[in-house]
C-alpha positions as CSV (number, residue, x, y, z in Angstrom):
1,M,44.8,-21.1,-15.8
2,K,41.7,-20.0,-17.6
3,L,40.3,-16.5,-17.1
4,W,37.4,-17.7,-14.9
5,Q,39.7,-19.7,-12.7
6,K,41.9,-16.6,-12.2
7,L,38.8,-14.6,-11.4
8,M,37.7,-17.2,-8.9
9,L,41.1,-17.2,-7.1
10,S,41.1,-13.4,-7.1
11,A,37.6,-13.4,-5.6
12,L,38.7,-15.7,-2.8
13,V,41.6,-13.5,-2.0
14,V,39.6,-10.3,-1.9
15,A,36.7,-11.9,0.0
16,S,38.8,-13.5,2.7
17,G,41.1,-10.5,3.1
18,G,38.1,-8.1,3.2
19,Y,36.3,-10.3,5.7
20,F,39.4,-10.3,7.9
21,W,39.6,-6.5,8.0
22,F,35.8,-6.4,8.5
23,L,36.1,-8.7,11.5
24,L,39.0,-6.7,12.8
25,G,37.0,-3.5,12.6
26,G,34.8,-4.8,15.4
27,A,37.8,-4.6,17.8
28,Y,38.2,-0.9,17.2
29,P,39.0,1.1,19.4
30,P,42.5,-0.3,20.1
31,T,42.9,-3.4,22.2
32,L,45.7,-5.8,22.8
33,G,43.4,-8.7,22.5
34,L,44.8,-9.1,19.0
35,I,42.3,-11.1,16.9
36,S,39.5,-13.6,17.6
37,S,39.7,-17.2,16.7
38,L,37.4,-16.6,13.7
39,S,39.6,-13.7,12.5
40,A,42.7,-16.0,12.8
41,V,41.0,-18.7,10.7
42,V,40.0,-16.2,8.0
43,L,43.5,-14.7,8.0
44,V,45.3,-18.0,7.4
45,F,42.8,-18.8,4.6
46,F,43.6,-15.3,3.1
47,L,47.3,-15.9,3.4
48,G,46.9,-19.3,1.7
49,M,44.9,-17.9,-1.2
50,L,47.2,-14.9,-1.5
51,G,50.3,-17.1,-1.6
52,L,48.7,-19.0,-4.4
53,A,48.0,-15.7,-6.2
54,F,51.6,-14.7,-5.8
55,I,52.6,-17.8,-7.6
56,L,50.0,-18.0,-10.3
57,L,49.0,-14.4,-11.0
58,E,51.0,-11.4,-12.2
59,K,52.5,-9.1,-9.7
60,N,50.3,-6.1,-10.5
61,I,47.2,-8.3,-10.1
62,S,48.4,-9.5,-6.7
63,A,49.0,-5.9,-5.6
64,L,45.4,-5.0,-6.8
65,L,44.0,-7.9,-4.7
66,V,45.8,-6.7,-1.6
67,L,44.5,-3.2,-2.2
68,L,40.9,-4.3,-2.6
69,S,41.1,-6.7,0.4
70,A,42.1,-3.8,2.7
71,S,39.2,-1.6,1.5
72,P,37.0,-2.3,4.6
73,T,39.4,0.0,6.5
74,L,37.5,2.9,4.9
75,L,34.4,1.8,6.8
76,F,36.0,1.7,10.3
77,L,38.7,4.4,10.3
78,G,37.5,7.9,10.9
79,D,40.7,9.1,9.3
80,K,40.1,8.3,5.6
81,Y,43.6,9.3,4.6
82,L,45.0,6.8,7.1
83,A,42.7,4.1,5.6
84,L,43.9,5.0,2.1
85,G,47.5,5.0,3.3
86,I,47.0,1.4,4.6
87,M,45.4,0.3,1.4
88,L,48.0,1.9,-1.0
89,G,50.9,1.2,1.2
90,S,50.2,-2.5,1.7
91,A,49.5,-2.9,-2.0
92,T,52.6,-1.1,-3.1
93,L,54.9,-2.9,-0.7
94,S,53.3,-6.2,-1.8
95,F,55.4,-5.9,-5.0
96,V,58.4,-6.8,-2.9
97,P,57.3,-10.3,-1.8
98,A,55.7,-10.9,-5.1
99,H,58.9,-10.1,-6.9
100,R,60.9,-12.4,-4.6
101,I,58.5,-15.3,-5.2
102,K,58.6,-14.8,-9.0
103,K,62.4,-14.6,-8.9
104,E,62.5,-17.8,-6.9
105,I,60.2,-19.5,-9.4
106,K,62.5,-18.6,-12.3
107,S,65.7,-19.6,-10.5
108,R,64.7,-23.0,-9.0
109,M,65.4,-26.3,-10.8
110,I,62.5,-28.0,-8.9
111,F,59.1,-26.5,-8.4
112,S,58.4,-26.3,-4.6
113,V,55.5,-24.2,-3.4
114,G,56.8,-24.1,0.2
115,E,60.3,-23.0,-0.7
116,M,59.0,-20.3,-3.0
117,L,56.6,-18.8,-0.5
118,H,59.3,-18.8,2.2
119,K,61.2,-16.3,0.1
120,G,58.3,-13.8,0.1
121,M,55.6,-14.4,2.6
122,P,57.7,-13.4,5.7
123,V,58.0,-10.0,4.0
124,F,54.3,-9.7,3.4
125,L,53.6,-10.8,7.0
126,T,55.8,-7.8,8.1
127,I,53.8,-5.6,5.8
128,M,50.5,-6.9,7.3
129,A,51.8,-6.3,10.9
130,L,52.7,-2.7,9.9
131,S,49.3,-2.2,8.4
132,L,47.6,-3.5,11.5
133,A,49.7,-1.3,13.7
134,A,48.6,1.7,11.6
135,F,45.0,0.5,11.8
136,F,45.1,0.5,15.6
137,Y,47.1,3.8,15.8
138,P,45.4,5.8,18.5
139,Q,44.9,9.5,18.5
140,L,47.1,11.6,20.8
141,G,45.8,11.6,24.4
142,A,43.3,8.8,23.6
143,I,45.4,6.1,25.2
144,T,46.6,5.4,28.7
145,F,48.9,3.1,30.5
146,Q,46.0,0.6,31.0
147,D,45.9,0.3,27.2
148,V,49.6,-0.5,26.8
149,I,49.5,-2.9,29.8
150,P,46.0,-4.4,29.9
151,E,44.9,-6.0,33.1
152,S,44.3,-9.4,31.4
153,F,48.0,-9.5,30.3
154,F,49.0,-8.5,33.9
155,E,46.9,-11.4,35.3
156,K,48.5,-13.9,32.9
157,V,52.0,-12.9,33.9
158,L,51.1,-13.2,37.6
159,A,49.7,-16.6,37.1
160,F,53.2,-18.0,36.6
161,L,54.2,-16.9,40.2
162,P,54.4,-19.8,42.7
163,F,52.5,-17.8,45.3
164,E,49.2,-15.8,45.2
165,V,49.2,-12.0,45.1
166,P,46.3,-9.5,45.2
167,E,46.0,-9.0,41.5
168,D,43.6,-6.0,41.4
169,A,45.4,-4.0,44.0
170,L,48.9,-4.7,42.6
171,Y,47.7,-3.9,39.0
172,Q,46.2,-0.5,40.1
173,T,49.3,0.3,42.2
174,S,51.6,-0.4,39.3
175,I,49.5,1.7,36.9
176,D,49.5,4.6,39.4
177,L,53.2,4.3,39.9
178,L,53.8,4.4,36.1
179,Q,51.5,7.5,35.7
180,E,53.3,9.3,38.5
181,R,56.9,8.5,37.3
182,F,56.3,8.8,33.5
183,R,53.5,11.4,33.2
184,S,55.8,13.7,31.2
185,Y,56.3,10.9,28.6
186,E,52.6,10.1,28.3
187,R,52.4,11.8,25.0
188,Y,54.7,9.1,23.5
189,L,52.3,6.3,24.5
190,P,50.7,6.1,21.1
191,V,54.1,5.3,19.5
192,V,54.8,2.7,22.2
193,F,51.4,1.2,21.7
194,V,51.9,0.9,17.9
195,F,55.2,-0.7,18.4
196,V,53.7,-3.2,20.9
197,V,50.9,-4.0,18.5
198,F,53.3,-4.5,15.6
199,A,55.6,-6.8,17.6
200,A,52.6,-8.8,18.9
201,F,51.1,-9.3,15.5
202,R,54.5,-10.1,13.9
203,T,55.1,-12.7,16.5
204,L,51.7,-14.2,16.0
205,F,52.2,-14.3,12.3
206,I,55.2,-16.7,12.7
207,L,52.7,-19.4,13.4
208,L,49.9,-18.2,11.2
209,G,52.3,-17.7,8.3
210,W,53.3,-21.4,8.4
211,I,49.7,-22.4,8.4
212,G,49.0,-20.1,5.5
213,I,51.9,-21.6,3.4
214,A,50.5,-25.1,4.2
215,I,47.1,-24.0,2.9
216,S,48.8,-22.7,-0.3
217,W,50.6,-26.0,-0.7
218,L,47.4,-28.0,-0.3
219,A,45.4,-25.7,-2.6
220,F,48.2,-26.0,-5.3
221,K,48.1,-29.8,-5.0
222,I,44.4,-29.8,-5.5
223,L,44.7,-27.7,-8.6
224,L,47.5,-29.9,-9.8
225,Y,45.5,-33.1,-9.4
226,A,42.4,-31.4,-10.9
227,S,44.5,-30.6,-14.0
228,V,43.9,-26.9,-13.6
229,V,47.6,-26.3,-13.6
230,K,50.6,-28.5,-14.5
231,I,54.3,-28.5,-13.9
232,S,56.3,-28.6,-17.1
233,T,60.1,-28.8,-17.7
234,R,62.1,-26.7,-20.1
235,P,65.7,-26.9,-21.3
236,M,68.0,-24.3,-19.7
237,P,71.0,-23.0,-21.7
238,Q,74.3,-23.8,-20.1
239,E,77.8,-22.8,-21.3
240,Y,80.6,-25.3,-21.4
241,I,84.0,-25.6,-23.0
242,E,85.3,-28.2,-25.5
243,F,88.2,-28.6,-28.0
244,K,87.6,-27.4,-31.5
């Protein structure tokens, strides 16, 4: 790839990743609504472009792109050290999936975008889920049982029952019971909340990760047909035995 093509790919990664974090900042303070439809679309595009960057660009460049894409956290988090931790942590840990993808490229006999990304993208999705959990980490005392178990989630669960129940009264009674029984453990709610957010995002990323890999595959095919990149073959040394 030429320099301007690499710069364009880098710009797409940073712009889409930054826009995702920017959209996510609108959901702060913490909520279990996860992400909007627009945020999900932007995220899968970001994952698609980043997957392409993991394949075509150097590992340190990919890490820099992850760092820059997470920079909007500085705008929305009051704790700037936490924002810097998210940026530096996600960028540093991104070397792991990048290395796994590069290693897969070197070891494979047949070039397959999907197979290569499957070696590294699940790791990056876990990193993203951890970053999002840190982003939504609440301050001590700033979260209640209503945040951990939102009423909307409660209503969706009750919708599966074959009979009608008074949702509002049952929800409030359940919350009051939890507060009465587990008041002494309320200080641990931020940790529980973060774990729930991480688990929810990581589960959601199973689907979004597949879509992101599909976007990477499609984008690579476009680059291939446009003669921006090409697949070449090279001889591989192989030891064998023969009589002298």
